[in-house]
MARLUMMAR-67231 format. One line per 3 residues: number of its first residue (from 1); their letters; for each residue z, x, y of C-alpha. Coordinates in pm, 1 decimal. Layout:
<sites>
NUM = a = Z,X,Y ~ ...
</sites>
This chain:
<sites>
1 = mgl = 0.0,0.0,0.0 ~ 87.8,286.1,237.3 ~ -246.5,454.9,161.6
4 = vmr = -433.7,136.5,249.8 ~ -249.5,107.2,582.4 ~ -331.5,469.1,671.9
7 = ivk = -701.7,409.4,599.9 ~ -700.7,95.9,817.4 ~ -530.8,279.3,1106.7
10 = qsh = -775.4,570.1,1084.8 ~ -1071.2,332.3,1083.4 ~ -929.7,148.7,1384.3
13 = rsl = -875.0,477.8,1573.3 ~ -1230.3,584.3,1492.5 ~ -1374.3,259.6,1624.8
16 = vlq = -1172.9,291.1,1945.9 ~ -1293.4,647.7,1999.7 ~ -1655.3,549.8,1932.4
19 = fga = -1629.9,258.2,2173.8 ~ -1472.6,480.9,2437.9 ~ -1751.1,734.4,2398.3
22 = lva = -2009.7,458.9,2433.3 ~ -1850.7,330.0,2755.6 ~ -1824.3,683.5,2893.8
25 = gig = -2188.8,746.1,2807.5 ~ -2296.4,433.2,2988.2 ~ -2085.1,531.6,3288.4
28 = laa = -2233.5,881.4,3299.2 ~ -2584.1,737.9,3277.5 ~ -2509.1,503.6,3565.0
31 = vaa = -2365.9,785.9,3774.8 ~ -2664.4,1006.0,3694.0 ~ -2904.5,734.7,3801.9
34 = gdg = -2700.5,666.7,4116.4 ~ -2696.7,1035.4,4207.3 ~ -3069.1,1067.7,4163.1
37 = vlg = -3056.5,1269.2,3840.1 ~ -3302.1,1028.3,3680.5 ~ -3502.6,1002.2,4000.0
40 = yqs = -3463.8,627.9,4052.4 ~ -3226.0,335.1,4045.6 ~ -3306.5,3.8,3884.8
43 = gkg = -3213.6,-339.8,4005.4 ~ -3267.6,-279.6,4377.0 ~ -3551.2,-472.6,4537.6
46 = gtp = -3758.0,-362.8,4833.3 ~ -4071.2,-181.8,4939.4 ~ -4143.4,136.2,5133.8
49 = vtg = -4047.4,-80.0,5432.2 ~ -3710.9,-185.3,5294.8 ~ -3413.4,-205.9,5529.0
52 = aag = -3320.5,-388.3,5846.3 ~ -3370.8,-372.2,6222.1 ~ -3198.3,-507.3,6529.9
55 = tsg = -3094.7,-428.6,6885.9 ~ -2872.2,-144.7,6763.3 ~ -3151.0,31.5,6572.3
58 = svg = -3289.1,24.3,6219.8 ~ -3206.0,140.9,5869.3 ~ -3424.7,213.6,5568.1
61 = dng = -3738.0,266.4,5774.2 ~ -3890.8,531.5,5549.0 ~ -4230.0,679.2,5641.3
64 = lek = -4289.9,478.2,5959.7 ~ -4408.9,616.7,6289.7 ~ -4132.9,598.5,6553.8
67 = ctk = -4136.8,541.8,6929.0 ~ -3868.0,603.5,7189.5 ~ -3960.9,277.2,7364.5
70 = pmg = -4191.1,-17.3,7293.2 ~ -4552.6,6.4,7410.2 ~ -4597.4,-369.2,7445.2
73 = ala = -4512.9,-705.1,7290.7 ~ -4700.3,-794.9,6973.6 ~ -4746.0,-1117.5,6779.3
76 = vve = -4833.7,-1109.7,6408.5 ~ -5047.0,-1400.8,6293.4 ~ -5063.7,-1538.3,5942.2
79 = pqd = -5359.5,-1413.2,5735.3 ~ -5654.5,-1645.1,5685.6 ~ -5649.8,-1895.2,5400.0
82 = yvm = -5873.1,-1690.3,5171.7 ~ -5633.9,-1394.9,5203.7 ~ -5333.0,-1611.2,5119.7
85 = ksl = -5517.4,-1753.5,4818.8 ~ -5597.9,-1404.0,4690.3 ~ -5238.4,-1288.1,4736.4
88 = sqy = -5100.9,-1591.6,4556.0 ~ -5300.9,-1497.8,4245.1 ~ -5076.6,-1191.4,4215.5
91 = gls = -4754.4,-1375.0,4293.8 ~ -4746.5,-1242.2,4652.1 ~ -4650.2,-1436.3,4960.6
94 = spt = -4758.6,-1379.2,5319.3 ~ -4715.3,-1015.9,5431.3 ~ -4629.7,-1109.2,5790.5
97 = gli = -4253.5,-1085.1,5734.9 ~ -4294.2,-735.1,5593.7 ~ -4522.1,-632.4,5880.5
100 = rlm = -4280.3,-767.4,6141.3 ~ -3998.9,-570.0,5981.4 ~ -4192.5,-242.6,5994.6
103 = iqq = -4293.2,-307.5,6356.9 ~ -3935.5,-366.6,6463.4 ~ -3811.0,-69.8,6262.7
106 = snc = -4061.1,159.1,6434.0 ~ -3957.3,45.0,6785.1 ~ -4320.4,86.4,6894.8
109 = flv = -4368.9,-280.9,6985.8 ~ -4154.6,-583.4,7060.1 ~ -4213.7,-855.4,6801.0
112 = ver = -4259.2,-1202.8,6949.2 ~ -4244.9,-1513.3,6733.9 ~ -4575.9,-1692.0,6703.0
115 = glg = -4554.3,-1796.7,6337.6 ~ -4376.7,-2079.3,6159.3 ~ -4055.4,-2003.8,6348.3
118 = mqn = -4227.6,-2113.6,6669.1 ~ -4211.4,-2474.2,6547.2 ~ -3832.4,-2457.6,6549.4
121 = vmq = -3832.3,-2282.3,6887.1 ~ -4046.3,-2559.5,7037.1 ~ -3827.4,-2824.0,6873.5
124 = erq = -3527.9,-2678.1,7057.3 ~ -3720.6,-2691.0,7383.9 ~ -3816.0,-3053.0,7322.3
127 = laa = -3449.0,-3134.7,7270.1 ~ -3370.3,-2963.6,7601.7 ~ -3644.6,-3157.9,7783.0
130 = sge = -3513.3,-3485.8,7642.4 ~ -3161.8,-3410.9,7769.0 ~ -3006.2,-3389.3,7422.2
133 = lrq = -2873.5,-3033.2,7454.2 ~ -2539.5,-2966.4,7621.4 ~ -2535.7,-2886.2,7992.5
136 = gsn = -2586.4,-2521.2,8079.7 ~ -2777.9,-2435.9,7761.1 ~ -3048.9,-2274.6,7976.8
139 = vgg = -3345.8,-2360.4,7755.1 ~ -3673.1,-2430.9,7930.0 ~ -3984.6,-2294.8,8093.2
142 = gqm = -4048.5,-1939.2,8202.7 ~ -3830.7,-1767.6,7944.1 ~ -4065.6,-1658.4,7665.4
145 = vta = -4193.4,-1302.4,7651.8 ~ -4571.8,-1283.4,7673.9 ~ -4755.2,-1134.1,7375.5
148 = dfv = -4959.2,-838.8,7497.7 ~ -5132.5,-795.2,7161.4 ~ -5212.6,-1007.2,6857.0
151 = ltp = -5219.9,-837.6,6516.4 ~ -5417.6,-990.0,6229.5 ~ -5366.3,-847.2,5878.5
154 = avv = -5609.1,-884.9,5588.2 ~ -5619.8,-793.6,5219.8 ~ -5933.4,-802.7,5003.8
157 = fse = -5922.6,-746.2,4627.7 ~ -6189.8,-607.5,4397.6 ~ -6135.7,-755.5,4053.0
160 = sna = -6402.7,-572.1,3849.6 ~ -6299.2,-298.5,3605.0 ~ -5937.4,-399.2,3654.6
163 = ggl = -5796.6,-109.7,3458.0 ~ -5985.5,161.1,3643.1 ~ -5751.2,214.1,3933.9
166 = gga = -5436.1,184.1,3732.1 ~ -5548.3,441.0,3476.6 ~ -5664.5,695.1,3731.7
169 = vgg = -5363.4,669.3,3960.7 ~ -5121.5,639.4,3672.9 ~ -5255.2,960.6,3519.2
172 = llk = -5214.5,1148.3,3847.3 ~ -4858.1,1035.3,3900.7 ~ -4727.3,1048.3,3543.7
175 = rdh = -4735.7,1426.2,3531.7 ~ -4456.4,1457.7,3787.7 ~ -4313.3,1106.5,3821.1
178 = pvl = -4331.3,895.7,3502.6 ~ -4184.1,589.8,3673.0 ~ -4440.6,592.6,3952.0
181 = gal = -4716.2,657.1,3699.8 ~ -4614.8,349.5,3507.4 ~ -4600.0,153.6,3832.5
184 = agg = -4953.2,245.2,3935.1 ~ -5082.0,211.7,3580.3 ~ -4982.0,-154.0,3575.6
187 = lrf = -5214.4,-263.6,3856.4 ~ -5426.8,-568.5,3779.4 ~ -5700.3,-497.9,4034.3
190 = kea = -5951.4,-221.0,4076.2 ~ -5907.0,-188.2,4449.7 ~ -5722.9,-366.8,4730.8
193 = qts = -5847.9,-300.7,5081.4 ~ -5605.7,-372.6,5365.6 ~ -5673.6,-385.1,5736.2
196 = mlv = -5505.1,-460.2,6066.7 ~ -5694.9,-572.6,6375.0 ~ -5524.6,-570.8,6715.9
199 = ada = -5662.4,-775.0,7006.4 ~ -5554.6,-784.6,7369.9 ~ -5395.8,-1128.0,7421.0
202 = rsg = -5529.5,-1159.5,7776.1 ~ -5890.0,-1053.9,7732.8 ~ -5938.7,-1117.5,7360.4
205 = vqv = -6091.8,-770.8,7327.3 ~ -6016.7,-589.3,7001.7 ~ -5841.9,-270.0,7111.0
208 = aaa = -5737.7,-111.8,6779.3 ~ -5818.8,-138.4,6410.3 ~ -5706.7,35.0,6092.8
211 = egs = -5845.7,6.5,5741.5 ~ -5734.6,150.0,5412.7 ~ -5735.5,83.4,5042.1
214 = trk = -5517.8,152.9,4744.1 ~ -5756.5,432.5,4648.4 ~ -5650.2,611.1,4966.1
217 = adl = -5293.9,486.8,4999.7 ~ -5176.6,530.5,4641.2 ~ -5181.7,912.0,4654.2
220 = rlg = -4953.5,891.8,4955.5 ~ -4745.4,628.2,4784.3 ~ -4554.2,881.8,4576.4
223 = gvl = -4420.1,1055.9,4884.1 ~ -4345.4,727.2,5057.8 ~ -4154.5,583.3,4765.9
226 = lgg = -3960.8,899.5,4689.3 ~ -3869.6,971.6,5049.8 ~ -3506.4,877.1,5107.9
229 = gag = -3452.0,807.1,4737.4 ~ -3689.3,631.9,4502.9 ~ -3432.2,368.0,4414.1
232 = aal = -3457.3,207.6,4756.9 ~ -3828.9,142.3,4712.1 ~ -3877.0,51.6,4346.4
235 = ggy = -3818.0,-318.3,4399.7 ~ -4104.3,-468.2,4587.7 ~ -4298.7,-707.1,4798.5
238 = gnt = -4328.7,-997.9,4558.8 ~ -4155.7,-787.5,4286.9 ~ -4493.6,-680.0,4154.9
241 = neg = -4667.4,-345.8,4123.3 ~ -4956.0,-483.7,4326.1 ~ -4716.3,-580.0,4604.2
244 = kii = -4567.0,-233.3,4626.1 ~ -4907.7,-70.9,4652.7 ~ -5020.8,-320.4,4918.2
247 = aaa = -4700.5,-269.4,5118.6 ~ -4761.8,105.9,5126.8 ~ -5124.0,52.2,5234.4
250 = lmd = -5018.0,-185.3,5514.2 ~ -4762.9,65.4,5634.8 ~ -5033.7,330.3,5644.3
253 = nyn = -5252.8,90.7,5845.4 ~ -4971.1,21.7,6090.1 ~ -4901.7,391.0,6143.9
256 = kiv = -5268.2,433.5,6240.5 ~ -5242.4,143.2,6486.8 ~ -4940.2,307.5,6649.0
259 = gav = -5133.2,632.4,6681.4 ~ -5430.6,458.5,6843.4 ~ -5217.0,286.3,7109.2
262 = rnd = -4995.0,590.1,7164.9 ~ -5298.2,809.3,7232.9 ~ -5439.3,572.2,7496.8
265 = psl = -5201.5,511.9,7790.2 ~ -5430.1,237.0,7922.2 ~ -5327.9,21.1,7625.8
268 = qrd = -4955.1,59.0,7685.3 ~ -4768.5,-217.7,7867.1 ~ -4453.9,-203.9,8076.7
271 = vgs = -4190.2,-378.6,7864.4 ~ -3819.2,-327.5,7822.3 ~ -3638.2,-224.4,7508.1
274 = lrd = -3543.7,-479.7,7244.6 ~ -3183.6,-462.1,7365.2 ~ -3294.5,-525.2,7725.4
277 = eaa = -3510.1,-821.8,7630.3 ~ -3240.1,-971.0,7406.1 ~ -2985.6,-944.6,7689.1
280 = nkt = -3223.6,-1086.5,7952.7 ~ -3088.8,-1428.3,8050.4 ~ -3378.8,-1562.6,8254.9
283 = vag = -3297.2,-1890.4,8425.3 ~ -3510.4,-2169.9,8283.1 ~ -3744.8,-2354.0,8512.8
286 = avf = -4101.8,-2442.6,8595.9 ~ -4349.6,-2155.3,8606.4 ~ -4580.9,-2127.4,8906.7
289 = neg = -4877.7,-1892.7,8925.7 ~ -5055.9,-1755.1,9229.4 ~ -5306.0,-2012.2,9354.4
292 = div = -5116.4,-2317.4,9225.1 ~ -5087.0,-2610.9,9465.4 ~ -4733.6,-2750.6,9484.2
295 = vpk = -4570.3,-3031.7,9679.7 ~ -4204.9,-3100.9,9767.7 ~ -4017.0,-3354.8,9556.1
298 = ian = -3829.2,-3479.9,9862.6 ~ -3873.4,-3477.0,10239.8 ~ -3745.4,-3206.9,10475.2
301 = vrl = -3759.4,-2914.1,10233.2 ~ -3684.6,-2592.6,10421.0 ~ -3940.0,-2311.2,10436.4
304 = laq = -3744.8,-1983.2,10462.1 ~ -3838.9,-1638.0,10590.1 ~ -3676.2,-1469.4,10289.6
307 = pde = -3587.1,-1578.8,9932.1 ~ -3229.1,-1654.6,10031.4 ~ -3043.6,-1975.6,10119.5
310 = sak = -2905.5,-1815.6,10437.5 ~ -3243.8,-1685.9,10560.3 ~ -3411.7,-1803.5,10880.4
313 = vvg = -3587.9,-2140.8,10858.7 ~ -3954.0,-2106.2,10959.3 ~ -4053.3,-2466.2,10896.3
316 = tlg = -3992.4,-2784.7,10698.7 ~ -4209.5,-2962.9,10447.9 ~ -4243.5,-3336.5,10411.9
319 = kgd = -4269.1,-3510.7,10079.9 ~ -4629.3,-3474.5,9964.0 ~ -4715.0,-3180.8,10194.9
322 = evv = -4935.1,-2943.2,9997.3 ~ -4867.8,-2569.7,9992.7 ~ -5029.9,-2290.0,9794.3
325 = vig = -4835.6,-2034.5,9589.6 ~ -4931.6,-1691.7,9728.3 ~ -4676.0,-1463.1,9562.0
328 = gek = -4427.9,-1416.9,9284.1 ~ -4088.2,-1566.3,9219.5 ~ -3765.8,-1408.3,9344.9
331 = qgf = -3412.8,-1534.5,9288.9 ~ -3530.5,-1890.1,9223.7 ~ -3767.5,-1904.2,9523.6
334 = inv = -4148.1,-1893.5,9535.3 ~ -4364.8,-1759.7,9815.5 ~ -4599.2,-2026.5,9954.7
337 = qgs = -4851.3,-2080.9,10233.4 ~ -4866.7,-2409.9,10420.3 ~ -5103.9,-2539.6,10687.2
340 = tas = -4883.4,-2413.4,10968.6 ~ -4658.1,-2143.8,10818.9 ~ -4579.2,-1934.5,10514.2
343 = gwv = -4245.8,-1855.2,10358.7 ~ -4019.0,-1908.6,10063.7 ~ -3923.6,-2240.3,9911.1
346 = kkv = -3672.4,-2314.3,9637.0 ~ -3877.6,-2376.9,9325.9 ~ -3657.3,-2656.9,9190.8
349 = lvv = -3753.2,-2860.3,9498.8 ~ -4128.4,-2850.8,9439.1 ~ -4363.8,-2961.4,9164.9
352 = rr = -4718.2,-2855.4,9073.0 ~ -4984.9,-3092.9,9203.3
</sites>
C-alpha cells in the first residue's frame, strides 16, 4: 500500500512539474514576441498608419512625411462608387478614414469634415436655427473653416494572374522576413493601383497628383511595416493582406502629395495650427462678402467711423436703405458704402438684400 502511495505522489509531482514547464514556456514565448525576438506580435490590428492624432500631436505615425505647420485645409471625399464596389470584393471599406488619420498625423494639412459626418454637423446647425439649442451655444454661420484643397483617392485592381504578384513579392520578402513573405504571398490580385488627386477648392484646378501600385509599394512595405516594430502594423485595414498593401501604397501616394505642395510655395495657404483652429471661438452670425447689398432691419441704424460702439457717428440708415459691403468684418461690424457716406455698421442689424 505504501509503495502504491509513493508511485501516485511521484506521478502527481511529475505532472505538476510538466505543467509548470509548459506555462513557463508559454510565458517565455510571449515575452520573446513582445520584446521583438520573433520579429512581430500577433493580435494587434492596424496598418502602417496605425495610431492616433489630436491637438497635442500624434502617435504611431510610422513612415509619414511631417510638417512643422499645416500648408492648408484639405477635405477628403469618398471614392467613386466603382472604387467602393471593388474594395468591397476584398472585404475593405472606404479608405477615407485611414487617409484622414495619416493627414492629421503628418500635420501637413488641416482636415475638414466634408464626408458623412457633415450630415450630423448640419443637423446641429438646423437645431440652432430652429431655436432648439440652449442659449449661448454659439452655433451658426461664419464658423466653418474653408477647404483649400479637395483630395480624391482611387484604387483600381487587376484581377488576371492573381497569384503572380503574391508569389513574386512573397519570394522576395520570405528570405529575410517570413511573416511579411506570407503576407504578400496571400494577395488575391495581380496588381492594385492607387492614386490621389488634389484640386484647388476655389478654382477647381488640379494642383497635385500621385500614383503608385503594389508592384512599386510592396518593396517599400517591408521597411514601413517593420519600422517602429512590426507588431504595430501586422493587423490591417480591413484585416486583410490586400488592405495592408493598399494602405502602404496610399501612404506612399500621400507622401508624394506632401512633397509636391511643400516644394511649391504658391500652393501653400495661410492657416493656423490644429490647436489654434480648435481653440478659435468665432462668434456665429451671417456672413457678408464684398459687393453684397444689405439693408437695415430697423430704422435709425448708426453708421460709425470705426468698428466700435463708441466711435463717431457719420450717418444713420433708415429701414430699407441699401448699402454695399466694401470691406471685411471686424469685431462684429462690417464696412459699408451708402449713397451719402461710408462707415461701419453692426452686422446683426442688417440683412442681405
